[in-house]
Phi, psi and omega in degrees: 000127178301143183293346180254008181302136183271144176126187179287133184281133182275180185305315183290333175287324176295319177299322179293324177296325176294318181297322183273354180091002175294334170239120178243151181203145174228115356292171183301158181288122174284159186299324184284359176279340180272122179259172183305325182221021181201173177234129173291147178247141187250140175292143175276203190261355181227148174235148179241118174281119185245159183290330185199159173295147180206161168249152181297316183089153185305125176081004182240154180260155178296322180298324176296317181291328177300324179295336178278323193249349185291132174265318173198162179257154180228138174270123182267359190306317180264011185089146180208153181264128172262120187283141179295144181085355179254159182245133181230150172238129182235119173300138180268159180286341183263147173225162186236151165220075190291145170299162185293342183246015181240125174255170179219151176227140183244163181200158172289143173291157184307314184294331179290313180297326185287349172253019175057041178255104180288119178220134183222154180262136174237151184223161178302136180073005185288138176244002175219147171287145170066010180240124181243121185285160177303140178080003182298134174233120179157185183279169176234149180226147173257128168266128186234127176225096176296133186258308183261330185227143166288145186229147174260133181231168179207162178302142180090348178295140185252101180258335185239163174220158183231139181238137183249144178216152175240122178074196181273128186236348187290132176283137176285167177299322178296320178295322177296318179298318179296317180295317182295323179294327181278312178219110186307134177270335176223161182266015177234165172305128188284139169257101184250112181201099185058044185119183182259112182287151173221158187237173184263144179260108177240016177221069184296150181286341182231107178085193184238359180288121182243349181174189180225146174241133181294133175286147188282336186227100186227176172280185181281143170263119177275105185288353176272353184250129183254132173068026185246343187269130179289126185304314186296342179282345186236339189228143172256130178290144175247127178240147177219136176246356183237013177075024177208156171222158176254121179278133179269138178303133178084350182276155180244135186231147167250118179234186182219151180285151176288329185271140164276135190247144175237132172249109181299159182300335181261017179227159166232164180215161177225132176281132182226154178298146176291133189284330182294153176280094186255000178147183185273053178204168168208150169279097205263353173251106172294149184218152177275138171246121185277158173305132180098349178298125179072004184283106182083349178227105184307131180218135180257161180273130175274134187252127177256108194243134172234132177271146184258242196286330188228149173304145185220135177274117177258130187241152181306133178084000180288134179289128185233351181190184181210154174253126175262116182269144177229150176281142172280147173292335176197156179290132179298154175288330179232133180263160176301131178084356181241112177067010173228159182281093181257110188290337192238016175293136180072020187284155164242223174293117187208131174284177181292165185293352183284345186260150177298144179302000000 
């Protein structure tokens, strides 16, 4: 791949950045941390309970701001519980020395969003969450605020991921239409308007289960444990027989898109909130979709929905979000769902990997 190739950087380019020191880590990055179009980020050994969420601000370091806002420090070495409704900052094991022409964007991993754990990356001099400017040199930190459940974490846990890009990579609406005509991106008539729109499925072809609502008073979710938590202890099933549900203010829901989505091998995508004013809710965790997601195996998008000030009727087929597609700088050596442990390939309505099937 030419060093000046434009687009989202693939797995082998990320590996090269590690080799050259543009990505540094202690301990070193294991191979399974590199995804087709992103890199998982690992929690370090200490957490700081802070009074409020903050950005470093132009010319200031996160460590300086921590001295202003820290209430107490926590050692994560043996595992520790982060209480819901509280805000924590955890230094990450990874640091960056980005080239002058490479920017980065961060996001919560799918499993993190599905347990309603708000987590964002902050960096020295940062004036936006999850955005790292070209040429940035310095440490990275995760801000973590569990919303519905208290969670147990430990060093090395991967809650966030980072994607690198060179130049402009976003596909225009005309480019999306051309691609869809050649190889369908969704299995429904496409709604293309500043990205590829998708809608909610509240009329499943099999049964009446349409989603889950987080229970308000539960035990801790141990994020280091996979497939061990009983679903019924944390989630209430949502059923619909008329193609609609009423969202309660402050409640958190797991729903699913009506459309099966395909991300071609030479593209990556990001889930973003629908821009139109469609009601008192939002699909509030944007997420990365890797090259190969749904490619040859129909897979739908899981929606993490929170209702705001007023109860709202959500109806089958209502547009709730959009996928913004980007070109890859080169095709990844490994695609999502092929030769890697991809938890959500071929998914329908599905909770995070922490829960028993």
